[in-house]
MIDOSE-1310 file (N, C-alpha, C; in nm, 2 decimals, decimal comma, always signed):
residues 279
msya	+1,61/+15,57/-1,50/+1,64/+15,42/-1,49/+1,79/+15,40/-1,48; +1,83/+15,33/-1,39/+1,97/+15,30/-1,37/+2,02/+15,20/-1,48; +2,14/+15,23/-1,53/+2,19/+15,14/-1,64/+2,29/+15,04/-1,58; +2,32/+15,05/-1,46/+2,42/+14,95/-1,40/+2,40/+14,95/-1,25
stde	+2,45/+14,85/-1,19/+2,44/+14,84/-1,04/+2,54/+14,94/-0,98; +2,52/+14,97/-0,85/+2,60/+15,07/-0,78/+2,67/+15,00/-0,67; +2,79/+15,06/-0,63/+2,86/+15,00/-0,52/+2,82/+15,08/-0,39; +2,89/+15,06/-0,28/+2,84/+15,11/-0,15/+2,84/+15,26/-0,15
dgsr	+2,93/+15,33/-0,22/+2,93/+15,48/-0,22/+2,84/+15,54/-0,32; +2,77/+15,46/-0,39/+2,67/+15,51/-0,49/+2,72/+15,53/-0,63; +2,85/+15,50/-0,65/+2,90/+15,52/-0,79/+2,86/+15,40/-0,87; +2,84/+15,42/-1,00/+2,80/+15,32/-1,09/+2,91/+15,22/-1,12
vrdd	+2,87/+15,10/-1,13/+2,96/+14,99/-1,16/+2,94/+14,94/-1,30; +3,05/+14,94/-1,37/+3,05/+14,88/-1,51/+3,06/+14,73/-1,51; +2,94/+14,67/-1,49/+2,94/+14,53/-1,47/+2,92/+14,44/-1,59; +2,91/+14,51/-1,71/+2,91/+14,44/-1,84/+2,78/+14,36/-1,86
rvlp	+2,67/+14,40/-1,79/+2,55/+14,32/-1,80/+2,47/+14,37/-1,92; +2,38/+14,28/-1,97/+2,28/+14,32/-2,07/+2,16/+14,37/-1,99; +2,12/+14,49/-2,02/+2,01/+14,55/-1,94/+1,87/+14,49/-1,98; +1,77/+14,49/-1,89/+1,64/+14,44/-1,93/+1,58/+14,50/-2,05
ltrw	+1,59/+14,63/-2,07/+1,53/+14,70/-2,18/+1,59/+14,64/-2,31; +1,72/+14,62/-2,31/+1,79/+14,56/-2,43/+1,73/+14,42/-2,46; +1,71/+14,34/-2,36/+1,65/+14,21/-2,38/+1,51/+14,22/-2,44; +1,43/+14,31/-2,39/+1,29/+14,32/-2,43/+1,29/+14,37/-2,58
varl	+1,37/+14,46/-2,61/+1,37/+14,51/-2,75/+1,41/+14,40/-2,84; +1,51/+14,31/-2,80/+1,55/+14,20/-2,89/+1,44/+14,10/-2,90; +1,36/+14,07/-2,80/+1,25/+13,98/-2,81/+1,14/+14,04/-2,90; +1,13/+14,17/-2,90/+1,03/+14,23/-2,98/+1,06/+14,22/-3,13
ivpf	+1,19/+14,24/-3,16/+1,24/+14,24/-3,30/+1,24/+14,10/-3,36; +1,27/+14,00/-3,28/+1,28/+13,86/-3,34/+1,17/+13,82/-3,42; +1,04/+13,83/-3,38/+0,93/+13,78/-3,47/+0,93/+13,85/-3,60; +0,96/+13,98/-3,61/+0,96/+14,05/-3,74/+1,07/+13,99/-3,83
laaa	+1,18/+13,97/-3,78/+1,29/+13,91/-3,86/+1,26/+13,77/-3,90; +1,20/+13,69/-3,81/+1,16/+13,55/-3,84/+1,06/+13,55/-3,96; +0,96/+13,64/-3,95/+0,86/+13,64/-4,06/+0,93/+13,68/-4,19; +1,02/+13,78/-4,19/+1,09/+13,82/-4,31/+1,17/+13,70/-4,37
flvl	+1,24/+13,63/-4,28/+1,32/+13,52/-4,32/+1,23/+13,41/-4,39; +1,12/+13,38/-4,33/+1,03/+13,28/-4,39/+0,98/+13,31/-4,53; +0,95/+13,44/-4,55/+0,90/+13,48/-4,68/+1,01/+13,49/-4,78; +1,12/+13,57/-4,74/+1,22/+13,60/-4,84/+1,31/+13,48/-4,87
yvvp	+1,34/+13,39/-4,77/+1,43/+13,28/-4,80/+1,35/+13,16/-4,84; +1,24/+13,13/-4,78/+1,17/+13,00/-4,81/+1,09/+13,01/-4,94; +1,02/+13,12/-4,96/+0,94/+13,14/-5,08/+0,98/+13,27/-5,15; +1,10/+13,28/-5,20/+1,15/+13,41/-5,26/+1,07/+13,44/-5,39
hrtt	+1,01/+13,34/-5,45/+0,94/+13,37/-5,57/+0,80/+13,42/-5,55; +0,76/+13,44/-5,42/+0,62/+13,49/-5,39/+0,62/+13,62/-5,32; +0,72/+13,71/-5,35/+0,72/+13,83/-5,28/+0,61/+13,93/-5,31; +0,55/+13,91/-5,43/+0,43/+13,99/-5,47/+0,32/+13,97/-5,37
effa	+0,30/+13,84/-5,33/+0,19/+13,80/-5,24/+0,22/+13,83/-5,09; +0,35/+13,82/-5,05/+0,38/+13,81/-4,91/+0,47/+13,92/-4,86; +0,52/+14,01/-4,95/+0,62/+14,11/-4,90/+0,58/+14,25/-4,94; +0,66/+14,34/-4,89/+0,62/+14,48/-4,91/+0,64/+14,53/-5,05
wtir	+0,72/+14,46/-5,13/+0,73/+14,49/-5,28/+0,77/+14,37/-5,35; +0,75/+14,37/-5,48/+0,79/+14,26/-5,57/+0,94/+14,26/-5,59; +1,01/+14,15/-5,57/+1,15/+14,14/-5,59/+1,18/+14,03/-5,69; +1,25/+14,06/-5,79/+1,30/+13,97/-5,89/+1,44/+14,00/-5,93
pemt	+1,52/+13,89/-5,95/+1,49/+13,75/-5,94/+1,51/+13,70/-5,80; +1,50/+13,57/-5,78/+1,50/+13,52/-5,64/+1,62/+13,54/-5,56; +1,74/+13,56/-5,62/+1,86/+13,57/-5,54/+1,86/+13,69/-5,45; +1,80/+13,80/-5,49/+1,80/+13,91/-5,40/+1,72/+13,88/-5,27
pvvm	+1,60/+13,84/-5,28/+1,53/+13,80/-5,15/+1,60/+13,69/-5,07; +1,67/+13,60/-5,14/+1,74/+13,50/-5,07/+1,85/+13,56/-4,98; +1,93/+13,65/-5,04/+2,03/+13,72/-4,96/+1,97/+13,80/-4,85; +1,86/+13,87/-4,87/+1,80/+13,94/-4,77/+1,75/+13,85/-4,66
gagy	+1,68/+13,74/-4,70/+1,63/+13,64/-4,61/+1,74/+13,58/-4,52; +1,86/+13,55/-4,58/+1,97/+13,49/-4,51/+2,01/+13,59/-4,40; +2,02/+13,72/-4,44/+2,06/+13,82/-4,34/+1,96/+13,83/-4,23; +1,83/+13,82/-4,26/+1,73/+13,83/-4,15/+1,74/+13,70/-4,06
gagv	+1,77/+13,59/-4,13/+1,78/+13,46/-4,05/+1,90/+13,47/-3,95; +2,01/+13,53/-4,00/+2,12/+13,55/-3,91/+2,08/+13,65/-3,80; +2,00/+13,75/-3,83/+1,95/+13,84/-3,74/+1,86/+13,78/-3,63; +1,78/+13,68/-3,67/+1,70/+13,61/-3,57/+1,79/+13,55/-3,46
yffy	+1,90/+13,48/-3,51/+2,00/+13,42/-3,42/+2,06/+13,52/-3,33; +2,11/+13,63/-3,39/+2,18/+13,74/-3,31/+2,09/+13,79/-3,20; +1,96/+13,83/-3,24/+1,88/+13,90/-3,14/+1,83/+13,80/-3,03; +1,82/+13,67/-3,07/+1,80/+13,57/-2,97/+1,91/+13,56/-2,87
rvst	+2,03/+13,57/-2,92/+2,15/+13,58/-2,82/+2,15/+13,70/-2,74; +2,10/+13,81/-2,80/+2,09/+13,94/-2,72/+2,00/+13,92/-2,60; +1,89/+13,84/-2,63/+1,79/+13,82/-2,52/+1,83/+13,72/-2,42; +1,93/+13,65/-2,44/+1,97/+13,54/-2,35/+2,11/+13,55/-2,29
tdew	+2,20/+13,63/-2,35/+2,34/+13,64/-2,30/+2,35/+13,73/-2,18; +2,45/+13,72/-2,11/+2,47/+13,80/-1,99/+2,56/+13,91/-2,00; +2,66/+13,90/-2,10/+2,76/+14,00/-2,11/+2,74/+14,09/-2,23; +2,74/+14,22/-2,21/+2,71/+14,32/-2,31/+2,82/+14,32/-2,42
htia	+2,94/+14,31/-2,38/+3,05/+14,33/-2,48/+3,05/+14,21/-2,58; +2,98/+14,10/-2,55/+2,97/+13,99/-2,65/+2,88/+14,02/-2,77; +2,79/+14,12/-2,75/+2,70/+14,15/-2,86/+2,71/+14,30/-2,91; +2,78/+14,38/-2,84/+2,78/+14,52/-2,86/+2,83/+14,56/-3,01
pvfl	+2,94/+14,49/-3,06/+2,99/+14,54/-3,19/+2,88/+14,53/-3,30; +2,79/+14,43/-3,29/+2,70/+14,41/-3,40/+2,60/+14,52/-3,41; +2,57/+14,59/-3,29/+2,47/+14,69/-3,29/+2,50/+14,81/-3,38; +2,63/+14,85/-3,40/+2,66/+14,96/-3,48/+2,64/+14,92/-3,63
giat	+2,67/+14,80/-3,67/+2,64/+14,75/-3,80/+2,49/+14,75/-3,83; +2,41/+14,70/-3,74/+2,27/+14,70/-3,76/+2,21/+14,84/-3,76; +2,26/+14,93/-3,68/+2,22/+15,07/-3,69/+2,24/+15,13/-3,82; +2,36/+15,11/-3,88/+2,39/+15,15/-4,01/+2,30/+15,10/-4,12
ftwf	+2,27/+14,97/-4,11/+2,18/+14,90/-4,20/+2,04/+14,96/-4,19; +1,99/+14,99/-4,07/+1,85/+15,05/-4,06/+1,85/+15,19/-4,13; +1,95/+15,26/-4,12/+1,95/+15,39/-4,19/+1,95/+15,38/-4,34; +2,03/+15,28/-4,39/+2,02/+15,25/-4,54/+1,88/+15,21/-4,58
mava	+1,82/+15,13/-4,50/+1,68/+15,08/-4,54/+1,58/+15,20/-4,53; +1,59/+15,28/-4,43/+1,50/+15,40/-4,42/+1,51/+15,49/-4,54; +1,64/+15,53/-4,57/+1,66/+15,62/-4,69/+1,61/+15,55/-4,82; +1,64/+15,43/-4,84/+1,60/+15,36/-4,96/+1,45/+15,36/-4,97
tvlh	+1,38/+15,34/-4,86/+1,23/+15,34/-4,86/+1,18/+15,48/-4,91; +1,24/+15,58/-4,86/+1,19/+15,72/-4,90/+1,22/+15,74/-5,04; +1,34/+15,70/-5,09/+1,38/+15,73/-5,23/+1,30/+15,65/-5,33; +1,25/+15,53/-5,29/+1,18/+15,44/-5,38/+1,04/+15,41/-5,33
wanf	+0,98/+15,51/-5,27/+0,84/+15,50/-5,22/+0,74/+15,44/-5,31; +0,75/+15,48/-5,44/+0,65/+15,44/-5,54/+0,67/+15,29/-5,58; +0,78/+15,23/-5,54/+0,80/+15,09/-5,58/+0,73/+14,99/-5,48; +0,68/+15,04/-5,37/+0,63/+14,95/-5,27/+0,48/+14,93/-5,30
nhgh	+0,44/+14,81/-5,24/+0,29/+14,77/-5,25/+0,22/+14,84/-5,13; +0,17/+14,96/-5,15/+0,11/+15,04/-5,05/-0,01/+14,98/-4,99; -0,07/+14,88/-5,06/-0,20/+14,82/-5,01/-0,17/+14,70/-4,93; -0,05/+14,65/-4,91/-0,02/+14,53/-4,84/+0,02/+14,56/-4,70
htfv	-0,03/+14,47/-4,61/+0,00/+14,50/-4,46/+0,15/+14,49/-4,43; +0,23/+14,41/-4,51/+0,37/+14,40/-4,49/+0,44/+14,54/-4,52; +0,38/+14,62/-4,61/+0,43/+14,75/-4,64/+0,43/+14,83/-4,51; +0,31/+14,83/-4,44/+0,30/+14,90/-4,32/+0,40/+14,86/-4,21
lwvv	+0,42/+14,72/-4,20/+0,52/+14,67/-4,11/+0,66/+14,72/-4,14; +0,69/+14,72/-4,27/+0,82/+14,76/-4,32/+0,85/+14,91/-4,28; +0,75/+14,99/-4,31/+0,76/+15,13/-4,28/+0,78/+15,16/-4,13; +0,69/+15,09/-4,05/+0,70/+15,11/-3,91/+0,84/+15,06/-3,85
lyai	+0,88/+14,95/-3,90/+1,01/+14,89/-3,86/+1,13/+14,99/-3,89; +1,13/+15,04/-4,01/+1,24/+15,12/-4,05/+1,22/+15,27/-4,02; +1,11/+15,31/-3,96/+1,09/+15,44/-3,90/+1,14/+15,44/-3,76; +1,13/+15,33/-3,69/+1,16/+15,32/-3,55/+1,31/+15,28/-3,53
tpvl	+1,35/+15,17/-3,59/+1,48/+15,11/-3,56/+1,60/+15,20/-3,59; +1,60/+15,30/-3,69/+1,72/+15,38/-3,70/+1,75/+15,47/-3,58; +1,64/+15,49/-3,49/+1,66/+15,56/-3,37/+1,68/+15,46/-3,25; +1,60/+15,35/-3,26/+1,59/+15,26/-3,15/+1,73/+15,18/-3,13
vpgi	+1,78/+15,13/-3,24/+1,90/+15,05/-3,23/+2,02/+15,12/-3,18; +2,06/+15,24/-3,24/+2,17/+15,31/-3,18/+2,14/+15,37/-3,04; +2,01/+15,39/-3,01/+1,97/+15,43/-2,88/+2,00/+15,33/-2,77; +1,96/+15,20/-2,81/+1,99/+15,09/-2,72/+2,14/+15,07/-2,70
wayn	+2,22/+15,08/-2,81/+2,36/+15,07/-2,80/+2,42/+15,17/-2,70; +2,38/+15,30/-2,72/+2,43/+15,40/-2,63/+2,39/+15,38/-2,49; +2,27/+15,33/-2,47/+2,21/+15,31/-2,33/+2,29/+15,20/-2,26; +2,31/+15,09/-2,33/+2,37/+14,97/-2,27/+2,52/+14,97/-2,26
rrtd	+2,59/+15,04/-2,36/+2,73/+15,03/-2,37/+2,81/+15,08/-2,25; +2,75/+15,16/-2,17/+2,82/+15,22/-2,05/+2,83/+15,11/-1,94; +2,77/+15,00/-1,96/+2,79/+14,89/-1,86/+2,92/+14,81/-1,89; +2,98/+14,83/-2,01/+3,10/+14,75/-2,05/+3,22/+14,82/-1,99
pgea	+3,29/+14,74/-1,90/+3,42/+14,80/-1,84/+3,53/+14,81/-1,94; +3,52/+14,74/-2,06/+3,62/+14,74/-2,16/+3,76/+14,69/-2,12; +3,76/+14,60/-2,02/+3,88/+14,55/-1,97/+3,90/+14,40/-2,01; +4,02/+14,37/-2,04/+4,05/+14,23/-2,07/+4,15/+14,17/-1,97
tdet	+4,12/+14,07/-1,90/+4,21/+14,01/-1,80/+4,31/+13,93/-1,88; +4,42/+13,89/-1,80/+4,52/+13,81/-1,86/+4,47/+13,68/-1,92; +4,36/+13,63/-1,86/+4,31/+13,50/-1,90/+4,22/+13,51/-2,03; +4,19/+13,64/-2,07/+4,10/+13,66/-2,19/+4,17/+13,61/-2,31
vhlp	+4,10/+13,54/-2,40/+4,15/+13,50/-2,53/+4,14/+13,61/-2,63; +4,25/+13,65/-2,69/+4,25/+13,76/-2,78/+4,25/+13,71/-2,93; +4,19/+13,79/-3,02/+4,20/+13,77/-3,16/+4,34/+13,80/-3,20; +4,40/+13,72/-3,29/+4,53/+13,75/-3,35/+4,53/+13,89/-3,41
rvvr	+4,64/+13,96/-3,40/+4,65/+14,09/-3,45/+4,63/+14,09/-3,60; +4,68/+13,99/-3,67/+4,66/+13,99/-3,82/+4,52/+13,98/-3,86; +4,44/+13,90/-3,78/+4,30/+13,89/-3,80/+4,23/+14,02/-3,79; +4,26/+14,09/-3,68/+4,20/+14,22/-3,66/+4,23/+14,32/-3,77
ilgg	+4,36/+14,32/-3,81/+4,40/+14,41/-3,92/+4,33/+14,38/-4,05; +4,32/+14,25/-4,09/+4,26/+14,21/-4,21/+4,11/+14,23/-4,20; +4,05/+14,20/-4,09/+3,90/+14,22/-4,07/+3,87/+14,37/-4,08; +3,95/+14,45/-4,01/+3,93/+14,60/-4,02/+3,94/+14,65/-4,16
glga	+4,05/+14,61/-4,23/+4,07/+14,66/-4,36/+3,95/+14,62/-4,46; +3,91/+14,49/-4,44/+3,80/+14,44/-4,53/+3,67/+14,52/-4,49; +3,65/+14,54/-4,36/+3,53/+14,62/-4,32/+3,53/+14,76/-4,38; +3,65/+14,83/-4,37/+3,65/+14,96/-4,42/+3,62/+14,97/-4,57
iltv	+3,68/+14,87/-4,65/+3,66/+14,87/-4,79/+3,52/+14,85/-4,83; +3,46/+14,75/-4,76/+3,32/+14,72/-4,79/+3,22/+14,83/-4,75; +3,25/+14,90/-4,64/+3,17/+15,01/-4,60/+3,17/+15,12/-4,70; +3,29/+15,16/-4,74/+3,31/+15,26/-4,84/+3,24/+15,22/-4,97
aava	+3,26/+15,09/-5,02/+3,19/+15,05/-5,14/+3,04/+15,05/-5,13; +2,99/+15,01/-5,01/+2,84/+15,01/-4,99/+2,79/+15,15/-5,00; +2,86/+15,25/-4,94/+2,81/+15,39/-4,95/+2,81/+15,43/-5,10; +2,92/+15,40/-5,17/+2,93/+15,44/-5,31/+2,82/+15,37/-5,40
lfvl	+2,79/+15,25/-5,37/+2,69/+15,18/-5,45/+2,55/+15,23/-5,41; +2,53/+15,27/-5,29/+2,40/+15,33/-5,25/+2,38/+15,46/-5,32; +2,48/+15,54/-5,33/+2,47/+15,67/-5,40/+2,46/+15,66/-5,55; +2,53/+15,56/-5,60/+2,54/+15,53/-5,75/+2,49/+15,39/-5,78
pdvm	+2,36/+15,36/-5,76/+2,32/+15,22/-5,79/+2,33/+15,18/-5,93; +2,34/+15,27/-6,03/+2,36/+15,23/-6,17/+2,48/+15,15/-6,19; +2,59/+15,18/-6,11/+2,71/+15,11/-6,12/+2,69/+14,96/-6,09; +2,61/+14,94/-5,99/+2,58/+14,80/-5,95/+2,49/+14,73/-6,05
igaw	+2,39/+14,81/-6,10/+2,30/+14,75/-6,19/+2,37/+14,70/-6,32; +2,47/+14,77/-6,36/+2,54/+14,74/-6,48/+2,64/+14,62/-6,47; +2,68/+14,59/-6,34/+2,79/+14,50/-6,32/+2,75/+14,38/-6,24; +2,64/+14,38/-6,17/+2,62/+14,28/-6,07/+2,59/+14,14/-6,13
pwtv	+2,62/+14,03/-6,07/+2,61/+13,90/-6,13/+2,47/+13,86/-6,16; +2,37/+13,91/-6,09/+2,23/+13,89/-6,12/+2,15/+14,02/-6,13; +2,04/+14,02/-6,19/+1,97/+14,14/-6,22/+1,92/+14,21/-6,09; +1,95/+14,34/-6,08/+1,90/+14,42/-5,97/+1,84/+14,55/-6,03
splt	+1,75/+14,61/-5,95/+1,69/+14,74/-5,98/+1,75/+14,85/-5,90; +1,72/+14,97/-5,92/+1,78/+15,08/-5,83/+1,74/+15,05/-5,68; +1,62/+15,01/-5,66/+1,58/+14,98/-5,52/+1,66/+14,86/-5,46; +1,66/+14,75/-5,53/+1,73/+14,63/-5,47/+1,88/+14,65/-5,47
aril	+1,93/+14,73/-5,56/+2,08/+14,76/-5,55/+2,10/+14,84/-5,42; +2,02/+14,93/-5,38/+2,04/+15,01/-5,26/+2,01/+14,92/-5,14; +1,92/+14,83/-5,14/+1,89/+14,74/-5,03/+2,01/+14,65/-5,01; +2,07/+14,59/-5,12/+2,18/+14,51/-5,10/+2,30/+14,59/-5,05
agwf	+2,31/+14,71/-5,09/+2,42/+14,80/-5,04/+2,41/+14,81/-4,89; +2,29/+14,82/-4,84/+2,26/+14,83/-4,70/+2,32/+14,70/-4,62; +2,30/+14,59/-4,68/+2,35/+14,46/-4,62/+2,50/+14,46/-4,63; +2,56/+14,51/-4,74/+2,70/+14,52/-4,75/+2,76/+14,61/-4,64
alfg	+2,69/+14,72/-4,61/+2,73/+14,82/-4,51/+2,73/+14,76/-4,37; +2,62/+14,68/-4,34/+2,62/+14,61/-4,21/+2,74/+14,52/-4,20; +2,76/+14,44/-4,30/+2,88/+14,35/-4,30/+3,01/+14,42/-4,28; +3,02/+14,53/-4,35/+3,15/+14,61/-4,34/+3,17/+14,67/-4,21
vvng	+3,06/+14,73/-4,15/+3,08/+14,80/-4,02/+3,11/+14,70/-3,91; +3,04/+14,59/-3,90/+3,06/+14,49/-3,79/+3,20/+14,43/-3,80; +3,26/+14,41/-3,92/+3,39/+14,37/-3,93/+3,49/+14,48/-3,89; +3,46/+14,60/-3,92/+3,55/+14,71/-3,88/+3,55/+14,73/-3,73
vvvl	+3,43/+14,72/-3,67/+3,42/+14,75/-3,53/+3,49/+14,65/-3,44; +3,50/+14,53/-3,49/+3,57/+14,42/-3,41/+3,71/+14,46/-3,39; +3,77/+14,54/-3,47/+3,91/+14,58/-3,46/+3,93/+14,65/-3,32; +3,83/+14,72/-3,28/+3,84/+14,80/-3,16/+3,84/+14,72/-3,03
dprw	+3,80/+14,60/-3,03/+3,80/+14,51/-2,91/+3,88/+14,38/-2,94; +3,99/+14,36/-2,88/+4,07/+14,24/-2,91/+4,01/+14,11/-2,85; +3,91/+14,12/-2,77/+3,86/+13,99/-2,70/+3,79/+13,91/-2,80; +3,82/+13,78/-2,80/+3,75/+13,68/-2,88/+3,60/+13,68/-2,84
saar	+3,58/+13,69/-2,71/+3,44/+13,69/-2,66/+3,36/+13,80/-2,72; +3,42/+13,91/-2,77/+3,35/+14,02/-2,83/+3,31/+13,99/-2,98; +3,38/+13,89/-3,03/+3,35/+13,85/-3,17/+3,28/+13,72/-3,19; +3,27/+13,64/-3,09/+3,22/+13,50/-3,11/+3,08/+13,50/-3,16
ilvq	+2,99/+13,57/-3,10/+2,85/+13,57/-3,15/+2,84/+13,63/-3,29; +2,92/+13,74/-3,32/+2,92/+13,79/-3,45/+2,96/+13,69/-3,55; +3,07/+13,61/-3,52/+3,12/+13,51/-3,61/+3,01/+13,40/-3,63; +2,95/+13,36/-3,52/+2,84/+13,26/-3,53/+2,73/+13,30/-3,62
sqll	+2,69/+13,43/-3,61/+2,58/+13,49/-3,69/+2,63/+13,49/-3,84; +2,75/+13,52/-3,86/+2,80/+13,52/-4,00/+2,81/+13,38/-4,06; +2,85/+13,29/-3,98/+2,85/+13,15/-4,03/+2,71/+13,11/-4,07; +2,61/+13,14/-3,99/+2,47/+13,11/-4,03/+2,43/+13,18/-4,16
gftl	+2,46/+13,31/-4,16/+2,42/+13,39/-4,28/+2,48/+13,34/-4,41; +2,61/+13,32/-4,40/+2,69/+13,28/-4,52/+2,64/+13,14/-4,57; +2,62/+13,05/-4,47/+2,57/+12,92/-4,51/+2,44/+12,93/-4,58; +2,35/+13,01/-4,53/+2,22/+13,03/-4,60/+2,24/+13,09/-4,74
vlvg	+2,32/+13,19/-4,75/+2,35/+13,25/-4,88/+2,41/+13,15/-4,98; +2,50/+13,07/-4,94/+2,57/+12,98/-5,03/+2,47/+12,87/-5,07; +2,38/+12,82/-4,98/+2,28/+12,73/-5,02/+2,19/+12,79/-5,12; +2,16/+12,92/-5,10/+2,08/+13,00/-5,20/+2,14/+13,01/-5,34
vvry	+2,27/+13,02/-5,34/+2,35/+13,03/-5,47/+2,32/+12,90/-5,54; +2,33/+12,78/-5,47/+2,31/+12,66/-5,54/+2,16/+12,64/-5,59; +2,07/+12,69/-5,50/+1,93/+12,68/-5,53/+1,89/+12,76/-5,66; +1,95/+12,88/-5,67/+1,91/+12,97/-5,77/+2,03/+13,01/-5,86
wenf	+2,11/+12,92/-5,90/+2,22/+12,94/-5,98/+2,18/+13,00/-6,12; +2,06/+12,97/-6,16/+2,01/+13,02/-6,29/+2,00/+13,17/-6,29; +1,99/+13,23/-6,17/+1,99/+13,38/-6,17/+2,12/+13,44/-6,20; +2,23/+13,37/-6,20/+2,36/+13,43/-6,22/+2,39/+13,43/-6,37
dpsn	+2,48/+13,52/-6,40/+2,54/+13,53/-6,54/+2,68/+13,47/-6,54; +2,70/+13,34/-6,58/+2,83/+13,28/-6,57/+2,94/+13,35/-6,66; +2,89/+13,43/-6,76/+2,99/+13,50/-6,84/+3,04/+13,63/-6,78; +2,98/+13,67/-6,67/+3,02/+13,79/-6,59/+3,13/+13,75/-6,50
rltw	+3,25/+13,81/-6,51/+3,36/+13,78/-6,42/+3,33/+13,80/-6,28; +3,24/+13,90/-6,25/+3,20/+13,94/-6,12/+3,13/+13,82/-6,05; +3,06/+13,74/-6,13/+2,99/+13,63/-6,07/+3,09/+13,54/-5,99; +3,20/+13,51/-6,06/+3,30/+13,42/-5,99/+3,37/+13,49/-5,88
lvvg	+3,39/+13,62/-5,89/+3,46/+13,70/-5,79/+3,37/+13,70/-5,66; +3,24/+13,73/-5,68/+3,15/+13,74/-5,57/+3,13/+13,60/-5,50; +3,09/+13,50/-5,58/+3,07/+13,37/-5,53/+3,20/+13,31/-5,47; +3,31/+13,33/-5,54/+3,44/+13,28/-5,48/+3,48/+13,35/-5,36
gmvl	+3,45/+13,48/-5,35/+3,48/+13,56/-5,23/+3,40/+13,51/-5,11; +3,27/+13,48/-5,14/+3,19/+13,43/-5,03/+3,24/+13,30/-4,98; +3,28/+13,21/-5,07/+3,33/+13,08/-5,03/+3,46/+13,09/-4,95; +3,55/+13,18/-4,99/+3,67/+13,20/-4,92/+3,65/+13,26/-4,78
yfca	+3,56/+13,36/-4,78/+3,54/+13,42/-4,65/+3,47/+13,32/-4,55; +3,38/+13,24/-4,60/+3,32/+13,14/-4,52/+3,42/+13,04/-4,47; +3,51/+12,99/-4,55/+3,61/+12,90/-4,51/+3,70/+12,96/-4,40; +3,73/+13,09/-4,43/+3,82/+13,16/-4,33/+3,76/+13,18/-4,19
ivgl	+3,63/+13,21/-4,19/+3,57/+13,23/-4,05/+3,54/+13,09/-3,99; +3,52/+12,99/-4,07/+3,51/+12,85/-4,01/+3,64/+12,82/-3,94; +3,75/+12,84/-4,01/+3,88/+12,81/-3,96/+3,91/+12,90/-3,84; +3,88/+13,03/-3,84/+3,90/+13,11/-3,73/+3,82/+13,07/-3,61
yvam	+3,69/+13,03/-3,63/+3,61/+12,99/-3,52/+3,66/+12,87/-3,45; +3,70/+12,77/-3,53/+3,75/+12,64/-3,48/+3,88/+12,67/-3,40; +3,97/+12,75/-3,46/+4,10/+12,78/-3,39/+4,08/+12,85/-3,26; +3,99/+12,95/-3,26/+3,97/+13,03/-3,14/+3,90/+12,95/-3,03
err	+3,81/+12,86/-3,07/+3,74/+12,79/-2,97/+3,83/+12,68/-2,90; +3,94/+12,64/-2,97/+4,03/+12,54/-2,91/+4,13/+12,60/-2,81; +4,14/+12,74/-2,81/+4,23/+12,80/-2,72/+4,18/+12,80/-2,57
């Protein structure tokens, strides 16, 4: 199957298009993410009935649900956008996330509700996507010419440096917490188990990788959909913080660091988005 159009001499043209296979994979993934969002975010207290395993307290499924909600938006954009470079950076973060989920599932197999149909869906999803997502990225990325015209709006250098630094720190921290979940269990603002600590570490890794990868492409168009997805995800998480504040330990200094950090980051990307869209 050809991955790009060809010119008159038969050579491949890097036309930056999103290939049909990529669109169809996105359309296939969206319903799974939407279902996870509805269960985890809307009724986080009913995971025993509706999800692959029981999650307590509610803040963990809320964070997961917010991530899946942002994922619905992202993959919808994958299925509708025309330019590959506008969505490409997020694929590496999602690929990293799927590997974290797959390994966590194997390590904590006994914690899952093996008799529930959502367990089957979870296993199928995270058996396939660790190969499928990076495969789609590798297949479609060769259509990106990687060129920026003089008219292209660029991210400020300081934003790329700060974003890359934050991404690197979060990715390293996510790997460390995944390997040593007891560290997170003892310090986190709300109660987590070894399984949920590793699941949250996977979300941190996704966030870290996508922020780091943006450094490689200066075009604002390569970051716009990512930032839109993050705006949605952080909005949902912060609403969840208000909904389930009782899950937090106010005496824990990390509570204020985590919540304050999310608020600051949200305000920063709102400001960035508004400023870049005005250019």
